[in-house]
C-alpha positions as CSV (number, residue, x, y, z in Angstrom):
1,M,0.6,36.2,-0.4
2,T,3.6,36.8,1.7
3,Y,7.0,35.3,1.1
4,F,6.5,33.0,4.1
5,A,3.1,31.8,2.9
6,V,4.6,31.0,-0.6
7,Q,7.5,29.1,1.0
8,T,5.2,27.2,3.3
9,R,2.9,26.2,0.4
10,K,6.0,25.1,-1.7
11,Q,7.1,22.9,1.2
12,E,3.6,21.5,1.5
13,V,3.5,20.6,-2.2
14,I,6.9,19.0,-2.0
15,E,5.9,16.9,1.0
16,Q,2.7,15.8,-0.7
17,R,4.6,14.7,-3.8
18,I,7.1,12.8,-1.7
19,S,4.2,11.1,0.2
20,E,2.5,10.2,-3.1
21,L,5.8,8.7,-4.5
22,E,6.3,6.6,-1.3
23,R,2.7,5.4,-1.6
24,L,3.2,4.4,-5.2
25,Q,6.5,2.6,-4.4
26,A,4.8,0.7,-1.6
27,R,1.9,-0.2,-3.9
28,E,4.4,-1.5,-6.5
29,K,6.2,-3.6,-3.9
30,L,2.9,-5.0,-2.7
31,T,1.9,-5.9,-6.3
32,L,5.2,-7.7,-6.9
33,S,4.8,-9.6,-3.5
34,Q,1.3,-10.6,-4.4
35,K,2.4,-11.9,-7.8
36,A,5.1,-14.0,-6.2
37,L,2.7,-15.3,-3.5
38,S,0.2,-16.1,-6.2
39,G,2.8,-18.1,-8.1
40,V,3.8,-20.1,-5.0
41,L,0.2,-20.8,-4.1
42,Y,-0.7,-21.9,-7.6
43,E,2.2,-24.4,-7.5
44,R,0.8,-25.7,-4.3
45,G,-2.6,-26.3,-5.9
46,I,-4.5,-23.3,-4.5
47,D,-6.8,-21.6,-7.1
48,G,-7.7,-18.0,-7.5
49,Q,-10.6,-18.2,-5.0
50,G,-8.3,-19.6,-2.4
51,F,-5.8,-16.9,-3.1
52,A,-8.6,-14.3,-2.7
53,R,-9.6,-15.8,0.6
54,I,-6.0,-15.7,1.9
55,L,-5.6,-12.0,0.9
56,S,-9.0,-11.2,2.5
57,K,-8.0,-12.8,5.8
58,A,-4.6,-11.1,5.7
59,T,-6.2,-7.7,5.0
60,Q,-8.7,-8.2,7.9
61,R,-5.9,-9.1,10.3
62,C,-3.7,-6.2,9.2
63,S,-6.6,-3.8,9.5
64,A,-7.5,-5.0,12.9
65,A,-3.9,-4.6,14.1
66,S,-3.5,-1.2,12.6
67,P,-3.4,1.8,14.9
68,L,-5.5,3.6,12.3
69,A,-8.3,1.1,12.6
70,T,-11.4,2.6,14.3
């Protein structure tokens, strides 16, 4: 491999790791938000099935609004 190929591959690996870390951080933030929402909904008398329906509807709406949706 040439010097430039090695440097390019190193940069690709770095960018991939950064992307993975950002995804994991976003997932952790989502988990914390869902736990907080679950607590609020439970206090309001909504059970686990109701919470699941709310999340399902939110996911459907977010997916439909996403520019990546096909």
